[in-house]
Every structure is written in C-alpha cells, then in structure tokens.
N, C-alpha and C positions, 0 to 999 in steps of 0.2 A: 504494500501499501504505498502510496505514495504521499510526501507532505500534503498537508492544505492549509493555504494561507487566507483565511478568511480578513480582508482587508475593510477597515472601519465600522467596527463592532461599537456596541455599548454596552459593557458587561450592568445590568441588572437597570439598566436605561439612565446609568449617570455618568455624567463628564464628557469629554469630547472622544469621539470615538478612535479607538486602538487598535491595532494588527493584531490576531491571534492564530498562532499557528498550533499547528497539529502534527505531531509526527511517534508513529507506532502506537498509536491510538491514548495519546496522554496529550495535553497542552504543556507543548516543548518553551514556547514562549507569550506574551502580552506586554505590548507596548509599540512605541510610535516608530521606531527604524527596526524593524524585522527585518532581517536575511530572508530575501524571497528565493535565492538559488534552489531550483530544483523545487519550487515548492507547486501546484495547482492553487491558482491563484482566483479568488473570487469578490469582484467588489462588492461589499454588503451596503456602503450608502448609509452607515446610522443605525442599522438594524438591531433591536435589544438582541441582548442576548442572557439568555436565561439559564439555569441548570435543565436537564432535561426532563421532561413531565414525568409524575409518577401515580399511578390510577389504583387505591387500595379495590374500588368496588367495579369489575368489568363483566358481564354476561358474552361469553365467545361462542356458547349453545354447541359447539361440539365434546364430547359425540352429543348424536342423538337426535339435533335440530340443526340439522345442515343448512335445511333448507332455509334457515332463519340467519344465521351466523357460521363462518368457520372460524379457526384457528388464523386461516391464512388471511380473511377478507377482514376478522377483526384486526388483527397485527395493522393492516394496510391503515386501515384508518386511525390507529393509535400514531401510527407515526407521521400520518399527516395533520394528527390534532397535534405533535409536539410532542407526544407518551415513549419518553425511554422504557418502560418499563411496565405492566400490568399486572393486573391480583386477578387472574379467573375464576370466577364463584364455581360452586361445586355441585348446582342443581343440574346440572347435565344428566344423560340417560345413555348407559347407567348414572347413577349419581358418583363423583369421587369420593367414596369412604375407605378405599382402598390405599396400599400402595403403590400395586398396580395401576389404579385409575389415574392416581396424579403424575402418576410417571408417564402417562399415554401426553398429557396434556402438556407438559414439561419437554417431552421429546417433541413435540410436534410444533412448538414453539422454536426449541433451537436450529431445527430444520429448516424452517422460515426467515429467523434470523433477522427481521424488522423491527422487533422490540424483545425485550424480556420479558417473558411470559412466565409466571408463576402462579402453580396453584392452588386454591384454596382449598384445604381437605375441610368435609363436613362433619359439624360435633358429632351426630349421631348419624345409626345406620340407616341408611332410608333417606335421610332426611325428615322418619319420620316420630323423631323426641322420644323415643323408647327405652333407649339402651345407647350407649357412645361406642363410635365409629373408632378404628382401628389408628386411633390420634398418636400412639409410639412409632407405629409403623410408617405414617405418612412423614411423622416427622423428623424420622432417619433418612427421609429422601429427600429432608432440604424443605419441606413444609413448615412456614411461621404462621400462618393464620388459618387461624378453623373459624368456620360461618356454616349455618343453616340455609343462610340468605335465601330468601324468598319466604320462609314460615319462622317461624319464631320457634327459639326452644322455652315451651312454654312451663315444664315442667319445674318447679324451681329446685328439687332435689337432683336430678338428673344437670340443670345446669350449674350446681354448687361443683359437683363432682368434675366437668368437665373445666371450670375455672380452677379445683385445686390442681386436677391432673397437668395445666397446661403449665403450672407455675414451674413444674420437674422438669419440662420441655423448650422451657425460654420459649413458648407461644404466645399468642393472644387470641381471644376467644371473640370475635365478631359478630355482633345481635343486630336480628332483625328484629326490633322490639315493636312487637306487636300482641296484645292479649287477645286471642281466638273467638274467648267469649265475649269479648267487645266489641267485635268485628263482624259477625256472623250476619250473613247478605248484606253486610256495606257496599256502598260503590263510589259513594266520594265525600267530602269533608261533613261533618254534620256543622251545618251552617245554612243560614239564609239560600243561599244557591241551591243548593241539593233540596231543603223543602220545598221550595218553588218549583222544582221543576221534575220531583216527584221521587230523587235517587234516594235511596237508604244512608242515614249517616253515620261515617266513621268519626267516631268519637277521635279529639287530641288523648284523652287519656289513656283508651290501649296504648297507646306508647309512652306515655310519660309516665305509666305504674310501673309498667317492666321498667323503664329506666330507671325507675328510684331503687326497686328491687334486686334488680343486676349490681347497682352501685355498692349496694348494700355487701352482696355478696361478694363481690371482687375485693372490697376492703378487708373484709374479713378474711378473706381465701390471701391476701397477698397478691394477688393475680392481676394480670392486665384483661381489661375489657375496653373492645372496641364498640361504639353506638354507630350503627350506619343512619345512613340516610336522614339525621335528624329532621323533623319537619316543624316544632309548633315550638313556642315562646315559652311555652310551660317545660317543656324536655333541657329549653335552654335553663331555667330556675332551676330544673332539679341537678341538672349537671353542676350549676356552680355552686350550689348548695350542698351538692356531695363533697367538690374537692373542697371545699371550707373545710369539710367534716370527716377528711381523713385519707378519702378513697383520691388517692394523687396516682394513682395506675390506670385511670379510666380516660380514655380519649375518644373524640366523636369528631363524624365526617357529617358536610353538608353538599348535595348534590346541587349544578348550577341551576334546573329546572325550580328546586323549592326556594334558591336565591330572587330569580323574577318571575316565574308564575305562579298564579294566584287562582284561587276557586273561581274567580270571575269568569274564567275562561269556559267552564260548564256548560252555559246559553245555547253553545254550538249542538250541544250534544256529538262532541267528534270525538272520536275513543284515542285518537292522541293524545288526549290529554288527562287518559286514566294511565292513572301512576299507582305506586305501591308505598311509602303511606304515600295518602293523596295530596295534591295541591293546597294548600293550606289559605289564611284571609292573608289580605295587604299587611296588618299590621304583623303575624307570623312572621312572612317573610322579612320585615322592615329589623325584626327579634333578630332575626339568621343573619342578617349582612352583621349588625350590628355585634353578635359574639364571636363569629368568625373577625373581624377585626381587631376584637378585644382579646384571644387566642383560648374562649371559653370550648369552641367550634374548633379544632386545631385543625383538620385540611378540610378540602374541597375534593370528593369523589364521583365519579359520573354517573354511578348504577346503568350504566349502558347495556340497553337491553333492547336489545333488534326483536323483532316479530313477523313472523312470513305476514302476507298480506291476509290470507283467510283467519288469521287471530285475529286484527286490526282491526281490518275494512269491513267489520259488522256491527249489531244493534251493542250501545254500551254497556249491557249487560252480559253478552258472552266475549267481550274482549278482555284482551288477556292484559293486564297493568305491564304499563314501559315504555321510555323512550330510549332512541337511540342519546349518546352524549358525547364520545370520543371527540369528534370534529369541530364541537361548539363550545365545548368546555370552558379552554381559554378566552375567547369572544367575551362568552357569558360573564366569566369575572371581571374583565375589563369593565364590561359594560355594566354591572350592577357594584363591582368596590372599587376599579382604580378610577374611573370615570367622578365618580362621586368625592373623589379623593377620601373615602376609606381605607386603602393599601395602596401602597407604591408598588413599583417592580420589584423590590428586594422584598416585600410582603406577598405578592402574586410566589415567589420562589418559595416562601417560606411554607404555603397553603397548598402548594400544587405540587411540589419536588421535595423539600428536606423535609420537612414531618410524614408526609406521610412515608418517603424513604424509611425514614427514623423508627415508625411504628409497625412497619411491615420487615423490618429487621434487614435491611437490603442496604449496606457499606460503599457498596462501589456506584451506589445511585445519591443523587440529592445533594453532591459534590460543590463545594465553590469554586468557581472558575479562576481559577488559580494555575502557574505553574506546576506542573507535575501531578496533577489531579486528571481527573480519566476526561478524554475529550467526547463528553457525553451533554449533550446541551442542544438548543432548540434556540434560532433565532425570528424574530416577529418584527412585521412591520404596526408598530403602532400606531399609523396615521390611516392607512387601508381603512375604507368598509366595505363590508361585502353582502351579499346577498343569501340567505341558508336558502337552499335547494336537496331538498333529501334524496331524490332522482339522484343526484349526482355524487354521492358519499360512495366511499371504498365499501359502506356494507353491505352486505345482500339484503338488507331492509332499508325502508325510507321513512320510518316511523318517530321523525322529529318533531317535535312540538315546537320549531321555531323557525316554520315552514314560511318562507316568506319575509320573517325579519330580517331588517340589515342591523349586521352587528361589527363592532370596532376590532380593531385589530386582528392581524392573519399570518397564520403558521407559515413563513418563508422553507425554512429549512430544518431539519433534524437530522443527529449526529449521533451514532451510539458506538463508542468506542474508537471514533477517528471512520466512523465508517459514514458518509450521507444515507437514511434509510428513505427520506421525503425530500420532495426539493420542487420550488415554482407550483407548487398542487399535484406532481407524482411522485407514483411509486420509485423505488431504486428497487427493485425485486433482484 
C-alpha cells in the first residue's frame, strides 16, 4: 500500500488546514510541510477530519434475512456513512447465541473488509429470555457486547445472572428496555397523536421502569450495563439519578431518529415512522439532545434496521419497526447537535467514535488524530447540504425516515487502517 497524503484537512474542524500523511496504516506525519515523495496525494480543501465512526447498534440481518440486508451491503452503507466499526446485533436467523454463530458474522465481515464487523452475542438462548446463552464461549471468540435487542431481558433474575456473569468476562450487557407487559398491542407513543389516530399507546414508563431496575442490578453486581436507544426524558432522569447513586458503570445511547423525529409524524400513517422504541414528543427529543450534550447519554448509535418491502410497505399494524441509519447518522447529529451549538466537532468525535469504541472495547478505534495512531478516519464536508433518497443508499432496503429531507454535512472519504473504503459516494470494494 503506497503512502497517502491528505492535503489540507482540519482535524476536529479546528485551526488552519494541515497535511496528514498515512504510511503503513498509521498516521506518519501531520503538519504544514509534509514530504509528498512517493505518496498518492488527495487535495482535501479544508475537509473536517474525525476518527472513524463506531456504531454500537447495527442490524445486518445476515444470516436469515438477506432479502433485507447482508453483511456486504450493510458494510458498504457503513463505509459510506463514515463508520469504520459496527456491532452487528444478534437477532438474526438463527440467533447469534453460540460461538459458531458469532464467528460466522465476524468471518464475513473480515472477508468483505469495508468496516470492522463485531458480532453481538445474544444474552439468552434464542432471545427467549428463559436461560443464558453460551456467554463464555462467545466471549472466548472476542465478543465484548451481549444483547437480546429486539426483545427485553424481562426476567429480573435472568438479567441479574447475566450482569453478574458478564463481570468475569469483561463484557457489557446491552439492554432493550421495554417491559413487555406494558406494551402488549402497542403501536405508537402513548400521547395525543396516537389517541387521535386510534393507535394503541406505548407508555414511556415501559422503558423507564426497566432502566431503573437494571441500573440497580448493575450497581449491585458492579457490572457494565448499556442502555440501548433511550427515547424518553424520564429515562434521562433515571440515568442521572442512578449515576448520582452509585451506578457508575451504566452507559447509554440515543439514536439519530430519536434526536430529530417526533410523534407528530404519525398523521401520515407511513410505517417508515414505526420504530422501537417509538418516536416520542418534542420535549422528549429536546431532553435527549440536552442529555447527549451533557454526557448523560454517552453516545449515538444508529439502530440501523433495514426491512424488505413486504415488511414495511404495508398497513401500520403489520409493519415491522425500524429504519435505516448508517448513511444519515452523521448528518442528523450535525443538524440536531452541531448546528444549534450543543456540540462542536470534538464533541461529535466523542459521541460517535471515542465513547462507543470505549464502551465496545475496541482499543484500535476512536483513537486521536495524531502521529503514530491508526489511520482510521473520516473526512467530512461541513458546508454541503444534500437530500436524502433511500433508493440511492447502499443498503438493500430503503426505509429511511429522513426521505426527502435536506441535511447538512456529507461524508466524503472513509479510511480504515490506511485503506480508503469509501470515496465521494463510491464504495471501494
């Protein structure tokens, strides 16, 4: 691999443009008078440079639902979105609840090579919530995160045992917080829009009560709990209280769609807006944005959830929940957090790269842009605005909740350990 010179980048969007030289997969030089001999030179014209993005929460659907997404197409979407590592959730078919199953996902990710694909192991066998899966066996293959995402580990005794066991493995348990007894038949956030439209309500307390319970279980076990896709202001209050009362090992994520979209969108009955947990109110979204800025919420995770047309282009009640996220995540964060001054570009690096890499146990991701560090980074044009078209995405599915929206900032180049994986909207297979 020949050296690569990125001429005129702005690390973290700060200061005057500098040259960044990549050699042998690492950042070899960073400055204004970098030797270009033998290097492939790219004129970057002041693009913002950030550490490669890391997504703790991605659904790649393989094995079992390759009609909706594959590891190849999901990896392509990740690279185009600036992601250099993704965590693939376990709710595949068969479920990734054994060492053999998670190794298949990891091996396919390595074969494709566009982004680091880290399999998430299931907490319970078949996601049934009845008995623990082979956590130890999966951990020995390198699994660092376990989750039954898609369903909640509702039994408190099973969740307690999982948290206790995870401490010996150095792993984190990521919980889909939803008390199933409170969401039977639920279709949308329990509020005025749902009532007006005749949709069964999904109370925020279904999330908040599980988060409160699990924070206390994690505190008692000294275990690492990660709360998936926080959606309500009440959950933010629970997290803040829990940390103030000793639950220091609890972390939490928020999705881009919960930062920007609200239940006001329900009036169209467009199933693309059906997600789990549901889109909530404007005050909830505002509380999530403030919590992310303050560090109460640690990071952004996409919950990228591609679906085949027959599972989304149907009546609301029959539609599966979820929307795409990998190729819009950075732009939505810029729209909701950077544009209003809640985060600067260093803050974006913190919530989309550094913290998720730390939570997921990835020592070679989320690294500083400095000499001697891995050349794993993304270049962003902060000035361009672009219109979202799901049909143009790399994913097999097109179910984006941002269809037709004009969003700021666009990923121009993604580099993984010195190799360009995406450039100017093209995947470098």
